[in-house]
C-alpha positions in Angstrom: -8.0 30.3 -17.6 -7.8 29.0 -14.1 -10.8 29.8 -11.9 -10.8 29.6 -8.1 -14.2 28.5 -6.8 -14.8 28.9 -3.1 -17.6 27.8 -0.9 -18.5 29.7 2.3 -15.3 31.8 2.3 -16.6 33.9 5.1 -16.8 30.9 7.4 -13.3 31.1 8.7 -14.4 29.1 11.7 -14.6 26.0 9.5 -11.7 23.8 8.4 -10.3 24.4 4.9 -10.3 21.8 2.1 -8.4 22.5 -1.1 -8.6 20.8 -4.5 -5.4 22.1 -6.1 -6.3 20.8 -9.6 -9.0 18.9 -11.3 -9.8 17.1 -14.6 -11.9 19.3 -16.8 -14.9 17.0 -17.1 -15.1 16.7 -13.3 -15.6 20.4 -12.6 -19.4 20.4 -13.1 -20.1 17.3 -10.9 -18.0 18.8 -8.1 -19.8 22.2 -8.4 -23.2 20.6 -8.5 -22.6 19.0 -5.1 -21.1 21.9 -3.1 -24.2 21.8 -0.8 -22.9 18.6 0.7 -20.1 20.6 2.4 -22.3 23.4 3.8 -21.5 24.2 7.5 -18.9 21.4 7.5 -15.8 22.7 5.6 -14.8 25.5 3.3 -13.7 24.3 -0.2 -11.2 26.1 -2.4 -11.2 24.5 -5.8 -8.9 25.3 -8.7 -10.2 24.5 -12.2 -7.0 23.6 -14.0 -4.8 20.5 -14.3 -1.4 21.8 -13.0 1.0 19.2 -11.7 3.7 21.6 -10.7 4.6 20.7 -7.1 5.5 24.3 -6.1 2.1 25.5 -7.3 0.3 22.7 -5.6 2.0 23.5 -2.3 1.1 27.2 -2.7 -2.5 26.5 -3.4 -2.8 24.1 -0.4 -1.5 26.6 2.1 -3.6 26.4 5.2 -5.5 23.2 4.1 -6.7 20.7 6.7 -7.7 18.3 3.9 -6.6 18.0 0.3 -8.8 16.5 -2.5 -6.4 14.7 -4.9 -7.4 14.3 -8.5 -4.7 12.9 -10.8 -1.7 14.0 -8.7 0.9 11.6 -7.4 1.9 12.6 -3.9 5.5 11.6 -3.9 7.6 11.7 -0.7 8.8 15.3 -1.3 5.3 16.7 -2.0 3.8 14.7 0.9 6.4 16.2 3.3 5.8 19.7 2.1 2.0 19.4 2.3 2.0 17.8 5.8 5.1 19.0 7.7 7.3 21.7 6.3 4.9 24.1 4.4 1.5 22.8 5.3 -0.5 20.8 7.9 -2.8 18.7 5.9 -4.2 15.7 7.9 -6.4 14.1 5.2 -5.9 13.2 1.5 -9.2 12.4 -0.2 -8.4 10.6 -3.4 -10.8 10.8 -6.4 -10.2 7.2 -7.4 -9.0 3.8 -6.3 -5.5 2.2 -6.1 -4.2 4.9 -3.7 -1.1 2.8 -3.0 0.3 4.0 -6.3 -0.2 7.6 -5.4 1.0 7.9 -1.8 3.1 6.0 0.7 0.3 4.6 2.9 2.6 3.3 5.6 4.2 6.7 6.1 0.8 8.4 6.2 -0.4 5.9 8.8 2.6 6.4 10.9 2.1 10.2 10.8 -1.6 10.0 11.6 -2.5 11.4 8.2 -5.8 10.0 6.9 -5.9 8.7 3.3 -9.4 7.9 2.0 -10.4 6.6 -1.5 -13.6 5.8 -3.3 -13.5 2.1 -3.5 -16.1 0.2 -5.4 -17.6 3.3 -7.1 -16.4 2.3 -10.5 -17.1 -1.4 -10.6 -19.6 -1.3 -13.4 -17.7 1.2 -15.5 -14.4 -0.7 -15.4 -16.1 -4.0 -15.9 -18.0 -2.8 -18.9 -14.7 -1.5 -20.5 -13.1 -4.9 -19.9 -16.0 -6.5 -21.7 -15.8 -3.9 -24.5 -12.1 -4.8 -25.0 -13.0 -8.4 -25.2 -15.7 -7.7 -27.7 -13.4 -5.5 -29.9 -10.7 -8.2 -30.0 -13.3 -10.9 -30.7 -15.4 -9.1 -33.3 -13.2 -6.2 -34.6 -15.9 -3.6 -34.7 -13.4 -0.8 -35.1 -11.9 -2.5 -38.2 -15.3 -3.2 -39.6 -16.3 0.4 -39.2 -13.1 1.5 -41.1 -13.8 -0.9 -43.9 -17.3 0.3 -44.5 -16.3 3.9 -44.4 -13.6 3.1 -47.0 -16.1 1.4 -49.3 -15.1 -2.2 -48.4 -17.6 -4.9 -47.7 -15.6 -8.1 -47.2 -15.7 -8.0 -43.4 -13.6 -9.7 -40.8 -13.9 -13.2 -39.3 -14.3 -13.0 -35.6 -14.5 -15.2 -32.5 -17.6 -15.9 -30.4 -17.3 -15.4 -26.7 -20.1 -17.9 -26.0 -18.7 -21.2 -24.7 -15.3 -19.7 -24.1 -13.6 -20.0 -20.7 -12.9 -16.7 -19.0 -10.3 -16.7 -16.3 -10.5 -13.9 -13.8 -7.4 -13.0 -11.8 -8.9 -11.3 -8.8 -12.5 -11.4 -7.7 -13.3 -8.1 -6.0 -16.2 -5.9 -7.1 -15.0 -5.4 -10.6 -14.2 -9.0 -11.2 -17.6 -10.0 -9.9 -19.3 -7.5 -12.2 -17.3 -8.9 -15.2 -18.4 -12.4 -14.2 -22.1 -11.4 -14.2 -21.8 -9.9 -17.7 -19.8 -12.8 -19.1 -22.3 -15.2 -17.7 -25.0 -13.5 -19.8 -22.8 -14.3 -22.9 -22.7 -18.0 -22.0 -19.1 -18.0 -21.1 -17.6 -20.5 -18.6 -16.0 -18.6 -15.7 -13.2 -19.5 -13.4 -11.4 -17.5 -10.8 -8.1 -17.3 -9.1 -7.9 -14.9 -6.2 -5.3 -14.7 -3.4 -8.0 -13.7 -0.9 -11.1 -15.8 -1.7 -14.4 -13.9 -1.6 -16.3 -16.9 -0.1 -19.6 -15.1 -0.1 -19.3 -14.1 -3.7 -18.4 -17.6 -4.8 -21.2 -19.1 -2.8 -23.6 -16.8 -4.5 -22.3 -17.9 -7.9 -22.0 -21.7 -7.7 -21.4 -21.9 -11.5 -18.1 -20.1 -11.1 -15.1 -22.4 -10.5 -12.3 -21.6 -8.1 -8.8 -22.4 -9.4 -6.1 -23.1 -6.9 -3.2 -21.7 -8.8 -2.7 -18.8 -11.2 -0.7 -20.9 -13.6 -3.6 -23.4 -13.7 -6.0 -20.6 -14.5 -3.7 -19.3 -17.3 -3.4 -22.8 -18.8 -7.1 -23.5 -18.9 -8.6 -20.2 -20.0 -9.3 -18.9 -23.4 -9.4 -15.3 -22.1 -7.7 -14.0 -19.0 -8.9 -10.7 -17.4 -6.8 -9.1 -14.7 -8.6 -7.5 -11.7 -6.0 -7.2 -9.0 -5.3 -4.0 -7.0 -1.7 -2.6 -7.1 0.1 -3.5 -3.9 3.6 -4.4 -2.9 2.6 -8.0 -3.3 1.0 -7.7 -6.7 3.5 -5.3 -8.3 5.1 -7.4 -11.1 3.1 -10.3 -9.9 2.1 -11.5 -13.5 5.5 -12.9 -14.6 7.0 -14.4 -17.7 6.5 -17.8 -16.1 2.8 -17.1 -15.6 2.3 -15.8 -19.1 4.2 -18.8 -20.4 1.3 -21.0 -19.2 -1.2 -19.4 -21.4 -2.8 -21.4 -24.2 -1.6 -20.5 -27.7 -4.1 -18.1 -29.2 -5.4 -16.8 -25.8 -6.5 -13.3 -25.1 -5.3 -11.1 -22.2 -7.3 -8.1 -20.8 -5.9 -5.6 -18.3 -8.1 -2.9 -16.9 -6.5 -3.2 -13.4 -3.0 -1.6 -13.1 -0.2 -1.8 -15.6 2.6 -2.5 -13.0 1.0 -5.8 -11.9 2.3 -7.2 -15.2 5.9 -7.7 -16.1 5.8 -5.5 -19.2 8.8 -7.0 -20.9 7.3 -10.5 -20.5 4.0 -9.2 -21.9 5.6 -7.7 -25.0 7.6 -10.9 -25.6 4.4 -13.0 -25.3 2.5 -10.8 -27.7 5.5 -10.7 -30.2 6.0 -14.4 -30.2 2.3 -15.3 -30.4 2.0 -16.8 -27.0 -0.8 -14.3 -26.5 -2.8 -13.9 -29.6 -4.4 -10.6 -28.6 -4.5 -8.2 -25.7 -6.8 -5.4 -24.6 -5.0 -2.9 -22.4 -6.3 0.1 -20.5 -3.4 0.4 -18.0 0.4 0.4 -18.4 3.6 0.4 -16.4 4.2 4.1 -17.2 1.4 6.5 -18.1 0.7 8.3 -20.4 2.0 5.7 -22.8 4.7 7.2 -25.1 3.7 7.2 -28.8 6.8 5.1 -29.7 6.1 2.5 -27.0 6.7 -1.1 -28.2 3.1 -2.1 -27.3 1.8 0.4 -29.8 3.7 -1.2 -32.6 1.8 -4.4 -32.3 -1.3 -5.0 -34.4 -2.6 -7.6 -32.0 -3.1 -5.0 -29.2 -6.1 -2.8 -28.6 -5.0 0.1 -26.4 -7.2 2.4 -24.2 -6.0 5.5 -22.2 -6.7 4.3 -18.7 -10.4 5.2 -19.3 -12.1 2.4 -17.4 -13.8 4.8 -15.0 -14.6 7.6 -17.5 -18.4 7.7 -17.5 -20.7 10.5 -16.4 -22.4 8.2 -13.9 -19.1 7.2 -12.5 -18.1 10.9 -12.1 -21.2 11.5 -10.0 -20.5 8.4 -7.9 -16.9 9.5 -7.3 -17.8 13.1 -6.4 -20.3 11.9 -3.8 -17.8 9.6 -2.2 -15.1 12.2 -2.1 -17.3 14.8 -0.5 -18.7 12.4 2.1 -15.2 11.3 3.0 -14.3 14.9 3.6 -17.5 15.4 5.7 -16.6 12.3 7.7 -13.1 13.5 8.3 -14.2 16.9 9.5 -16.8 15.5 11.8 -14.5 12.9 13.2 -16.6 10.0 11.9 -15.3 6.7 10.4 -13.7 7.2 7.0 -13.5 5.2 3.8 -9.8 4.3 4.3 -8.0 1.6 2.3 -9.1 -1.8 3.6 -12.4 -0.6 4.9 -15.6 -2.2 3.6 -17.7 0.4 1.9 -21.4 0.1 1.2 -23.2 1.8 -1.7 -25.0 4.4 0.3 -23.7 7.3 -1.8 -23.7 5.7 -5.2 -25.9 7.1 -7.9 -29.0 4.9 -8.2 
């Protein structure tokens, strides 16, 4: 049953923020931090997961800001929320990669602020990338199944120590993956279209590779950590994948659409890629009959990189402080801004 939770409903002098829907496990973290919004904004929070656009518009009536959790604001919904049936001037996203949720250029032209929570999930996503590598290398799930079925013959695995890990992208998540992989004794190399010079200077053992094809050809494991933008959409092509070493491993905890999915399936089917650990896909949720799920050399996860309790707390704190900044006319965490860790859980 849907609940409507409201803070300071009597303070009609304050701007209104609406959260038209929310993921169930996020309800308590949002409730626990209501105090952050005191004397700044009224919050009206709905506790279900509706994605019906008519219902979302109805719930957001009168909203100055909208907290967006799991909803794609397509052009029609954007127009209704900001121009024809509403006057929202801020969308506060509970996540990263907002370019796949809203037309940022249009919002910028209209003076509508879009803020995200960049860098809050670096550790969580990086740890899942490593978990996928470990599963593909050591087959823990298969070993568990064997033991439960009374079998004891085990599975031969692959050691990560001494392997070359190629990171495509070297932002916060890629850097965190590198730190963990370094502890395993892996050799690490990076290709990144925008070189993080400071990060590389602080990690002299990490090699910078000039071209993505060179990285593909010289890595045992390739892990993708690019944001989804117009430039990166479909950026991992058949030609790129064709440079991979036979028997290599591919990890994608970034965004599915950065990879040409048909090329990925071909590479996995023909053995060009030995194994893949995937957390993101071109279309989500992934249909049960999707070709990727027919391949026994794929480990699939349900876009769960950020799904940790600690990460939920980090995300809530960032979302609320972005709303506070908007209502006070202070600088916002908008895409492209540099964000420090002031609000992250310690």
